[in-house]
C-alpha positions in Angstrom: 94.2 69.3 56.1 92.2 70.0 59.4 89.6 67.3 59.9 85.9 68.0 60.7 85.7 67.5 63.7 89.2 69.9 64.5 87.3 73.2 64.5 84.3 72.4 67.3 87.0 71.3 69.5 89.1 74.9 68.9 86.2 76.7 69.0 85.4 74.4 72.5 89.2 75.8 74.1 88.7 79.4 73.2 85.3 79.5 74.6 87.3 77.5 78.1 87.1 80.1 80.8 90.6 81.4 81.8 89.9 81.5 85.8 87.9 78.9 87.8 84.6 79.5 89.8 87.0 79.0 92.6 89.5 81.8 91.6 86.1 83.9 91.1 84.9 83.3 94.9 88.0 84.1 96.1 88.0 87.3 93.9 84.3 88.5 95.3 85.5 87.4 98.9 88.6 89.9 98.6 85.9 92.5 97.5 84.0 92.9 100.2 84.9 96.3 101.2 84.0 97.2 97.7 80.8 95.8 97.9 80.0 97.3 101.8 81.2 101.0 100.3 78.8 100.6 97.3 75.8 98.9 99.3 76.1 101.7 102.4 76.9 104.8 99.7 74.2 104.5 97.1 71.4 103.7 99.7 72.5 106.7 102.1 72.7 108.8 99.0 69.2 108.1 98.1 68.2 108.3 101.4 69.4 111.7 101.8 68.3 112.8 98.7 64.6 111.7 98.3 63.5 111.4 102.5 65.5 114.5 103.3 65.7 116.8 100.3 62.5 115.6 99.1 63.7 114.7 95.7 61.5 112.9 93.7 63.8 111.8 90.8 67.0 111.5 93.1 68.9 108.4 90.9 72.0 111.1 90.3 72.7 110.6 94.0 73.7 106.5 93.8 74.9 107.0 90.3 77.6 109.7 91.6 78.3 107.4 95.1 79.3 104.4 92.1 81.2 106.8 89.9 83.7 108.0 93.4 83.8 104.9 94.8 84.5 102.6 91.6 86.7 105.5 89.6 88.1 106.6 92.7 89.6 103.5 93.9 93.3 103.8 94.3 93.6 107.8 93.4 95.3 110.6 95.2 93.3 112.3 97.7 92.9 115.6 95.2 92.2 113.7 92.5 89.3 111.9 94.5 88.0 115.5 96.0 88.2 116.3 92.2 86.3 113.6 90.8 83.6 115.0 93.5 83.2 118.0 92.8 83.5 117.0 88.7 81.0 115.2 89.1 78.6 117.4 90.5 79.2 120.2 88.1 79.3 118.0 85.0 75.6 117.4 86.2 74.8 120.9 86.6 76.7 122.2 83.8 74.4 119.4 81.3 71.1 120.2 82.8 71.6 123.7 82.4 72.9 122.8 78.6 70.1 120.8 78.2 67.5 123.4 79.7 69.1 125.4 76.7 68.4 123.2 73.7 65.6 121.1 75.3 65.5 116.9 75.1 65.4 115.0 72.5 66.8 112.6 70.0 69.6 115.0 68.7 69.9 116.8 71.8 71.1 113.2 73.4 73.7 112.9 70.9 75.1 116.4 71.3 75.3 116.4 74.9 76.9 112.8 74.7 79.3 114.2 72.6 80.3 116.6 74.2 80.7 114.9 77.3 82.9 112.8 75.4 85.0 115.4 74.1 85.3 117.6 77.0 86.5 115.0 79.2 89.3 113.5 76.7 90.5 117.0 76.7 90.6 117.4 80.8 91.9 113.5 80.8 89.3 111.3 82.1 89.3 108.0 81.1 88.4 104.5 81.1 85.4 103.9 83.7 84.9 107.5 84.7 84.3 108.3 80.9 81.9 105.6 80.8 79.7 107.1 83.6 80.0 110.4 82.4 78.6 109.7 79.2 75.9 107.4 80.7 74.8 110.2 82.9 74.5 112.9 80.6 72.3 110.8 78.4 70.0 110.4 81.4 70.2 114.2 81.8 68.6 114.7 78.3 66.4 111.7 77.9 64.8 111.6 81.8 62.2 114.6 81.8 62.2 116.2 85.2 58.2 115.5 87.2 56.0 118.4 87.4 56.5 120.6 90.9 59.9 119.3 91.0 62.1 122.4 91.5 65.0 123.4 89.1 66.2 120.4 87.7 69.6 122.2 87.1 70.4 122.6 91.7 68.1 119.5 92.3 70.1 117.1 90.6 73.6 118.9 90.9 72.9 118.4 94.9 72.2 114.9 94.2 75.4 114.4 92.3 76.9 116.2 95.0 75.6 113.9 97.9 76.0 111.0 96.0 80.1 112.3 95.7 80.1 112.8 99.3 78.7 109.6 100.4 81.3 107.7 98.2 84.1 109.7 99.8 82.7 108.8 102.9 82.7 105.0 103.1 86.0 105.0 101.2 87.3 107.0 104.4 85.0 105.1 106.8 85.7 101.1 105.1 89.6 101.6 103.8 91.3 99.1 102.9 94.2 97.6 104.8 97.2 100.4 104.0 99.7 98.2 106.0 98.7 94.6 104.8 98.5 96.1 100.7 102.5 97.5 100.6 103.5 94.5 102.8 102.1 91.9 100.2 104.1 93.6 97.8 107.0 94.5 99.3 107.1 91.4 100.6 107.2 89.8 96.7 109.6 92.0 95.8 112.0 90.6 98.6 111.6 87.4 98.2 112.3 87.8 94.4 115.4 90.3 95.0 116.9 87.4 98.0 116.6 84.7 95.3 118.5 86.6 92.9 121.5 86.5 95.3 121.1 83.3 96.1 121.1 82.5 92.8 124.2 84.3 92.1 126.0 82.9 95.2 125.5 79.9 93.7 126.7 80.4 90.4 130.0 81.4 92.3 130.3 78.2 94.0 129.6 76.0 91.3 131.3 78.5 88.6 128.5 78.2 86.8 127.5 81.6 84.3 124.7 80.4 83.4 123.0 80.5 86.8 124.4 83.7 87.1 122.9 85.0 83.9 119.0 83.5 84.7 119.8 85.8 88.3 120.5 88.7 86.4 117.6 88.1 83.8 115.4 87.3 87.6 116.6 91.0 88.6 115.8 92.8 85.4 112.4 91.1 85.2 111.9 93.1 88.8 111.2 96.5 87.6 107.8 96.5 87.0 106.9 95.0 90.7 109.0 97.9 92.1 106.9 100.1 89.9 104.0 98.6 90.9 105.5 98.9 94.6 106.1 102.8 94.4 102.0 103.3 92.6 100.9 101.2 95.7 103.5 103.2 98.0 101.7 106.4 97.0 98.1 104.9 97.5 98.7 103.6 101.0 100.0 106.6 102.4 97.2 108.7 101.5 94.8 106.0 102.9 96.2 106.3 106.1 96.5 110.3 105.7 92.7 110.4 104.9 91.2 107.9 107.2 90.7 108.1 110.5 90.4 104.2 110.9 93.9 103.5 109.3 95.8 106.8 111.8 97.0 104.3 113.9 99.1 103.1 110.7 100.5 105.8 109.5 103.9 105.2 111.5 104.2 101.6 109.8 103.6 102.8 106.7 105.7 105.4 106.5 108.1 102.9 107.3 107.5 101.2 104.2 107.1 104.0 102.2 110.6 105.2 103.1 112.3 102.1 102.3 111.0 101.6 98.8 113.5 104.4 97.4 116.3 102.1 98.9 114.9 98.9 97.9 115.0 100.7 94.1 119.0 100.9 94.7 119.2 97.4 96.4 117.5 95.8 93.2 119.8 98.0 90.8 122.7 96.6 93.1 121.6 93.3 92.6 121.7 93.5 89.0 125.2 94.8 88.6 126.5 92.4 91.1 124.7 89.5 88.6 125.7 90.9 85.6 129.6 91.3 87.4 129.5 87.8 88.6 128.6 86.2 85.0 131.0 88.5 83.4 133.7 87.0 85.6 133.0 83.7 85.3 132.2 83.7 81.6 135.8 85.3 80.9 137.5 82.0 83.1 138.2 84.2 86.5 137.7 82.7 89.9 135.4 83.6 92.5 137.2 84.7 95.4 136.6 81.7 97.8 134.5 83.2 100.3 132.8 85.2 98.3 129.9 83.0 97.6 129.6 83.1 101.7 128.9 86.9 101.5 126.4 86.7 99.1 124.8 84.1 100.6 124.7 85.9 104.1 123.4 89.0 102.2 120.2 86.7 100.6 119.4 85.3 104.2 119.9 89.2 106.0 117.0 90.4 103.1 115.0 87.9 104.4 115.5 88.6 107.8 114.6 92.0 107.1 111.6 91.3 105.2 110.3 89.7 108.4 111.5 92.6 110.8 109.6 95.3 108.1 106.5 93.4 108.9 106.8 92.7 112.1 107.6 96.5 112.9 110.2 95.2 114.4 114.2 97.1 115.5 116.2 95.6 112.6 118.4 94.6 115.0 119.7 91.1 113.4 118.3 92.0 110.2 121.5 95.2 110.8 124.2 92.8 112.2 123.3 89.8 109.5 124.0 93.0 106.4 127.3 93.8 108.3 128.5 90.7 107.8 128.2 90.3 104.8 130.1 93.3 103.7 132.7 92.0 105.9 132.9 88.3 104.8 133.0 90.1 101.1 135.5 92.7 101.7 138.3 89.8 103.7 137.3 87.9 100.6 138.8 89.8 98.4 142.2 88.6 97.0 145.7 90.2 96.9 145.3 90.4 93.8 141.8 92.0 92.8 140.3 92.0 89.0 137.7 94.6 88.1 135.1 91.9 88.5 135.8 90.2 91.7 136.7 94.1 93.2 132.8 95.3 91.9 131.4 92.1 93.4 132.8 93.1 96.5 131.6 96.5 96.2 127.9 95.5 95.3 127.6 93.2 98.3 128.6 96.8 100.2 126.7 98.7 98.1 123.1 96.6 98.6 124.3 96.2 102.7 124.5 99.9 103.0 120.6 100.4 100.9 119.1 97.7 103.5 120.4 99.6 106.1 119.3 102.7 105.1 116.0 100.9 104.2 116.0 100.0 108.3 116.4 103.4 109.3 120.2 103.6 110.0 121.8 107.3 109.8 124.8 107.3 107.3 127.2 107.9 109.9 126.0 104.8 111.7 126.1 103.2 107.8 129.5 104.6 107.5 130.7 103.0 111.5 129.2 99.5 110.5 130.8 98.9 107.2 134.7 100.4 107.9 136.5 97.4 108.4 140.2 99.3 107.8 
C-alpha cells in the first residue's frame, strides 16, 4: 500500500525541472545570434513599414520577420525564399478573402480553418503553421484604420518587407558553418575511433563480448551520421548564401565531401566488429599482429579528425592509414579463415575510405595500398 506521504513526494519528482538554470543560461548564450537577428529584423521591418512607407498598422512586418528567422532556421535556400514569399502571399490572399466575406466571429473561424487546411495540403507544419494561423486571426480580427489605403496591399507589403528583413539578418548574422559541422564530425570520428580501439582490445584479449560491444556502438552511430548529413546540407547553404561566410566555403566543402566516405567507413567498422565477434565466438585466434593494425587505424582516425578541423594536408593521417593497412595484410596467416580474411579486407577498406575523405584520388590510393 502506498503511504499518505508517497503521493506528494512523487508529484514533487515529476515537477522537478529537467534542466538546471545553469543549463538554460548556457543555452541562452548560444542563442545570441538568434536574439540579434530577431531584434534587428523586427525593428528594421517595423521602421521601414511605419516611417518610410507610412503604414499605420505595420504589425505584419515584425511578425513576418520572426516567422522567417525562426521557421526558416536550417532550411534550404529555395525553401527559405519560398517562406518569405509564402508568408506575404498568404497575407494577401487572406486579406482579399476577408474583404469579400467581412470580419466577425464566424469569419475568424472560417479563415483559421482554411489556413490550417491549406497549410497541411502544401506541407507546412509545426511553428510555421502556428504562425500562419496566428496571422489569419490578426487578419480577421484587426480592422484597418480609416484612410490607411488598401489593407490587402499594405499588409502584403508589410509581410514582404518583414520577410526580407528576416532573410537579410539570416545572411548578415549567419551561424559559423565550419564550427557547426566540425562539432558533429568530431563527435562521430571519436565514436568511430572508439569502436576500432574496442575491436583491437577484443582481439588482444580474445574477448567476444568486447567485440559485441563495439558492434553495438557502431550500429548506434547511424542516427548521428544522418544528423551530420543534414548538417552538411545546411552549412553548404550558409556558406553559399552568406557573404560573411564565403571565405569558409573551401573548408566547408572539405567536410561535406568527407561525409559520404565517413558513411562508408562506419559501415566497414560495423562489418569489422561483426567479423571480430564471429571469429572469437568460433574459437578462432586473432592473427598475431592484427590488433596492432586496428589500433593503428584508430590512431589514424584521431589524426584525420585533427587534420580535418585544422584544414591540414592530411599527410600524417594518410601515412598512418597506409601503415594500418600494411600491418593488416602482413598479419594474415598462411592458412586464412573467412573471418580473418574479412577483417584484413575491412581494415584496408576503412583505410581507403578515409584516404578518399582526405582528398586522395583513386590512383593514389591504389598505389599506396598495393603491398604485393
